C-alpha positions, 0 to 999 in steps of 0.5 A: 011728099015727092019732088017735081023735077024742074026744067030750069035746074036740068033735073031728071031724077034717076029711078033706077036703084041698081044704076044708083048703087053702081054710082056710089060704088064708083067711090074708092073710099081711099084718102078721104073721110068726107063725100060731097054729093052735088044735086041730090034731088030725092036722094036715090044716090044719097042712100047708097053714099050713106051706107058708106064710111065717109061723112056725106054732105049733099048740096042742093039748090032746090029749095023743095028738094031740101025740104024733102031730104030734111024730112021725108027722105030721113022718115023714109031711111030710119035704118040709115045714119042720118045723124049730124056727125054723118050727114049734112044738108046744104042749100046752095049752089056749088059753083058759088061755094068755097069747097075749102071753108066748108070742109076746112081743107079736108080731103073730100070726094065729089059725086052726083048726078050732074045736071047737064047744063053745068056739068063741065063747070063742076068738073073745072071747079074740082080741078081748081080745088084738086088740092082737096079733092082727091076723087070725083066720080058722076054722071054726065052727059055721055058725050061730055064723059066720053071727051072727058076720058078720051086720049089723043088723036080723036076728033072729041079729044079736047080742052076739057080732056087735056086739062082734066087728064093733066090732074087726074086719072080718068076712067069711063065706067058705063053707059046709062040710057034715058028710060031711067030717068023721070023725066028721061033726058034726050040723050044717054048718060054716062058714069066716069071716075077721076082719081087724083095723081100722085104728082098733081102739080105741073112742072111748068107755069099752070096758067100758061099751061091753060092758055096754051091748051084753050089757044090751040084747041080754039083753032083745032084744025091748024097746024099748032105754028098757025093757032099759037102765033099770038105767042110770037114764035120765033122762026126756029121754033115754027120748024120743030116737029111738034108746031107742025102738028094739030092739037089733037094730036098731042098727048098731056106730056106734049102739051107740058113740053110744048108749054116749056118751049113757049115759056 
């Protein structure tokens, strides 16, 4: 049995074993006993995860892939530990599931070759659950991976960069060409790793911080005193140096300071 990639699910199956192993090896295995793989497809990455110590749970929306993993995959990999104690297959949509409930509020690393169309939503859900997600690694469209990892001063630095880097240290690991997928996507892919910061809470109101970052970048070409005018800035604040800058010039710490001023 094989699984046909479905366009509506954004499926592009990785065919290169070395790259699959390198993605699995992006995990440090520090600070958790569970790994959740999102969108395993036919298990090209899964089999390398199963060779590691943490228990592996895979979550797949595609019924055909679930059937493959339950039967054919297990028969093809008899030497791997696919017992219930080490390997669990869940059918469903990650964006609609409660990570805390699935893993009993235990620490879990997230990994996957993520569907491009929902990859940023997956990142934001990991950020929401950061108390339980010490590590996150996987493959994105290269442009998105670079944006997550980018530092201030760049045109691609934006909301995704700031909100991710506020809580995680991000490392861009390597680029993957379209030729190693079936069917091949039209763009390069990029693999990144996120490791949760030791202090992953902010010294400001987090809802306000998110609002400030999003509002600032919604008009990224304007100075902050213009883009943030909905916060009813005082004349004194408008004259402060930070408000004469554009959002892409501010580091994560600058945005924290900015939020303190607006609070």
